[in-house]
Structures are given as structure tokens and as C-alpha cells.
C-alpha positions as CSV (number, residue, x, y, z in Angstrom):
1,X,-19.7,-6.2,-41.6
2,X,-23.0,-7.9,-42.4
3,X,-23.3,-10.0,-45.5
4,X,-26.2,-10.1,-47.9
5,X,-25.8,-13.0,-50.3
6,X,-28.3,-13.7,-53.2
7,X,-30.1,-17.0,-53.4
8,X,-28.0,-19.6,-55.2
9,X,-28.3,-19.9,-59.0
10,X,-28.0,-23.4,-60.6
11,X,-26.5,-22.0,-63.8
12,X,-23.8,-20.0,-62.0
13,X,-23.3,-22.0,-58.8
14,X,-24.0,-25.5,-59.8
15,X,-26.2,-27.7,-57.7
16,X,-23.7,-28.9,-55.1
17,X,-26.0,-27.7,-52.3
18,X,-29.2,-29.4,-53.5
19,X,-28.7,-32.6,-51.6
20,X,-28.1,-30.7,-48.4
21,X,-31.0,-28.3,-48.2
22,X,-33.4,-26.2,-50.1
23,X,-32.0,-23.4,-52.3
24,X,-33.6,-20.6,-50.2
25,X,-32.0,-22.1,-47.0
26,X,-28.6,-22.7,-48.6
27,X,-27.4,-19.1,-47.9
28,X,-28.7,-18.8,-44.3
29,X,-25.3,-18.6,-42.8
30,X,-24.4,-15.7,-44.9
31,X,-27.4,-13.5,-44.7
32,X,-27.9,-11.2,-41.7
33,X,-24.9,-12.4,-39.9
34,X,-21.8,-10.7,-38.5
35,X,-18.6,-12.1,-39.9
36,X,-15.2,-11.2,-38.3
37,X,-13.7,-12.3,-41.6
38,X,-14.8,-9.2,-43.6
39,X,-14.1,-6.9,-40.6
40,X,-10.5,-8.3,-40.5
41,X,-9.9,-7.3,-44.1
42,X,-11.3,-3.9,-43.5
43,X,-9.2,-3.4,-40.4
44,X,-6.0,-4.5,-42.2
45,X,-6.7,-2.4,-45.2
46,X,-7.3,0.7,-43.2
47,X,-4.1,0.2,-41.2
48,X,-2.1,-0.6,-44.3
49,X,-3.2,2.7,-45.8
50,X,-2.3,4.7,-42.7
51,X,-5.8,5.1,-41.2
52,X,-4.8,3.9,-37.7
53,X,-7.9,5.4,-36.1
54,X,-10.2,3.7,-38.6
55,X,-8.4,0.4,-38.3
56,X,-8.5,0.4,-34.5
57,X,-12.2,1.4,-34.6
58,X,-13.0,-1.6,-36.8
59,X,-10.9,-3.9,-34.6
60,X,-12.7,-2.6,-31.5
61,X,-16.1,-3.0,-33.1
62,X,-15.2,-6.5,-34.2
63,X,-14.0,-7.5,-30.7
64,X,-16.8,-5.7,-28.8
65,X,-19.7,-7.9,-29.9
66,X,-17.7,-11.0,-28.8
67,X,-16.2,-9.6,-25.6
68,X,-19.4,-8.1,-24.3
69,X,-20.9,-11.5,-24.4
70,X,-18.0,-13.0,-22.5
71,X,-16.4,-14.8,-25.5
72,X,-12.6,-14.9,-25.5
73,X,-12.2,-15.9,-29.2
74,X,-13.7,-14.7,-32.4
75,X,-16.4,-16.9,-33.8
76,X,-16.6,-17.8,-37.4
77,X,-19.8,-15.8,-37.5
78,X,-22.5,-14.5,-35.2
79,X,-26.2,-13.9,-35.8
80,X,-27.4,-10.3,-35.3
81,X,-28.9,-11.2,-31.9
82,X,-25.5,-12.5,-30.7
83,X,-26.8,-16.1,-30.2
84,X,-24.8,-19.2,-30.8
85,X,-24.3,-19.9,-34.5
86,X,-26.0,-23.2,-35.0
87,X,-26.1,-24.6,-38.5
88,X,-29.0,-26.0,-40.5
89,X,-28.4,-29.5,-39.2
90,X,-27.7,-28.5,-35.6
91,X,-23.9,-28.2,-36.2
92,X,-22.1,-25.5,-34.2
93,X,-19.8,-23.3,-36.3
94,X,-16.2,-22.6,-35.3
95,X,-15.7,-20.6,-32.0
96,X,-12.0,-19.9,-32.7
97,X,-11.6,-19.0,-36.3
98,X,-8.4,-18.1,-38.2
99,X,-9.3,-14.5,-38.8
100,X,-9.6,-14.1,-35.0
101,X,-5.8,-13.5,-35.1
102,X,-6.2,-10.3,-37.0
103,X,-5.9,-8.2,-33.9
104,X,-2.6,-9.6,-32.8
105,X,-1.1,-9.2,-36.2
106,X,-2.6,-5.8,-36.9
107,X,-1.4,-4.3,-33.6
108,X,2.2,-5.6,-34.0
109,X,2.6,-4.9,-37.7
110,X,0.8,-1.5,-38.0
111,X,0.3,0.1,-34.7
112,X,3.7,-0.9,-33.3
113,X,4.9,-0.9,-36.9
114,X,7.2,-4.0,-36.6
115,X,7.1,-5.8,-39.9
116,X,9.6,-8.0,-41.8
117,X,11.0,-6.6,-45.0
118,X,12.6,-10.0,-45.9
119,X,11.7,-13.6,-45.1
120,X,12.5,-14.7,-41.5
121,X,12.8,-11.1,-40.2
122,X,16.4,-10.8,-41.6
123,X,15.5,-7.2,-42.3
124,X,12.7,-5.3,-40.6
125,X,11.0,-2.0,-40.6
126,X,9.9,-0.3,-37.3
127,X,7.4,2.4,-38.0
128,X,4.8,2.9,-35.3
129,X,1.6,4.6,-36.2
130,X,-0.2,5.4,-33.0
131,X,-3.3,7.1,-34.3
132,X,-5.5,8.0,-31.3
133,X,-3.2,6.2,-28.9
134,X,-0.7,8.0,-26.6
135,X,1.8,5.1,-26.5
136,X,2.4,1.5,-27.5
137,X,4.5,-1.3,-26.1
138,X,5.2,-4.4,-28.1
139,X,7.2,-7.6,-28.1
140,X,7.4,-9.4,-31.5
141,X,9.0,-12.9,-31.6
142,X,11.2,-13.5,-34.6
143,X,13.5,-16.4,-35.6
144,X,16.4,-14.3,-34.2
145,X,14.8,-13.4,-30.9
146,X,12.3,-10.9,-29.6
147,X,12.0,-7.3,-31.0
148,X,10.8,-5.0,-28.2
149,X,9.4,-1.5,-28.8
150,X,8.1,1.2,-26.5
151,X,6.9,4.4,-28.3
152,X,5.2,7.5,-27.1
153,X,3.6,10.5,-28.7
154,X,5.4,13.8,-28.3
155,X,4.6,17.3,-29.6
156,X,6.6,16.8,-32.8
157,X,5.9,13.1,-33.5
158,X,6.8,9.8,-31.8
159,X,9.7,9.0,-29.6
160,X,10.8,5.6,-28.2
161,X,13.2,2.8,-28.1
162,X,13.4,-0.5,-30.0
163,X,15.6,-3.4,-28.9
164,X,16.4,-5.5,-31.9
165,X,18.4,-8.8,-31.8
166,X,21.9,-8.4,-33.3
167,X,21.2,-11.2,-35.9
168,X,18.8,-8.9,-37.7
169,X,20.9,-7.3,-40.4
170,X,19.1,-4.1,-41.1
171,X,16.4,-2.0,-39.5
172,X,14.6,0.8,-41.2
173,X,13.0,3.3,-38.9
């Protein structure tokens, strides 16, 4: 996703930015930049609505720009040319931002389909949705131990095995 943000408006936005930089420059980090943040939301929304292929495509697109340049984390943002995201005053933006964890969560919660139904994984659902994938293997740590899953596509759906710690009271499959 690429953001396009209008120039700040004093009446709506206040003038908090005015001591830092000119109004026209105040939105530089938002315009014409790639933000994993918005891509993360799109990925999770697609997966939550059963569009596994679409969610994986967004995740792949999100990771591709970083991985092709040799980066092992998701940056806070990236200019369209893939250069380092330097700020107005020479500051370097985050190279390991929170939404970089989207892939880990998305793959375990939606592709492997292992999600808590109650706090602390007391009850879980295991509902893999492989989309274009032929198989998935997952290990999800919980307060009760590790849930392991191996699932494969077969002619009439998905087959596999899940190993669930005995302390987990209920599993819905």
C-alpha cells in the first residue's frame, strides 16, 4: 500500500508540526512511501475473511520488497525507490517495526488455523486454510505447551494431525 496524505490543515490538525518543519514538508514520510503497516491490515483482513490466496499474496508482496534488498526485518516505511528511510532531520526510521510480526501471526492463526478461543489458549480452534498451498507445518507456543500441526491437501479437503497439550480443555476442529 502506498499512502497519499493531504497537506496539514491548521484548523483540523492544529499547528503541532509548525515548529518542526514547513507545512508542505510535514507529510513527506506519508506520501509516496510503502508502509508495511497498511499491508499488514490488508493481509489479516483477507485471511480473516477466508481469502487465503489473497492474504498470502499481500504478505508475499509486503516481504518481497524488503527481502529482495537483503533486509531481514520489516522497516517502518520504505521510499518507492527502496532507499533507506531518512527523516527530515537526518533521523533513520525504525528498521524493525511492530507490524513486521504480521507474517508470523497470520501464518499460525489463519493458514495453520491455530487460534485461541479463550484467554491463555485454554480453548483453541484448529482450522487450517491452505489456499494455494499443498501443506502446512506449524508449532505454536502456548502457556500450556506447544501445539503442533501438520496438514495436507487431499482430494476432498484437508487431512492432518494436531498434537495439543493435555492442559488445553477443548479443541474445535
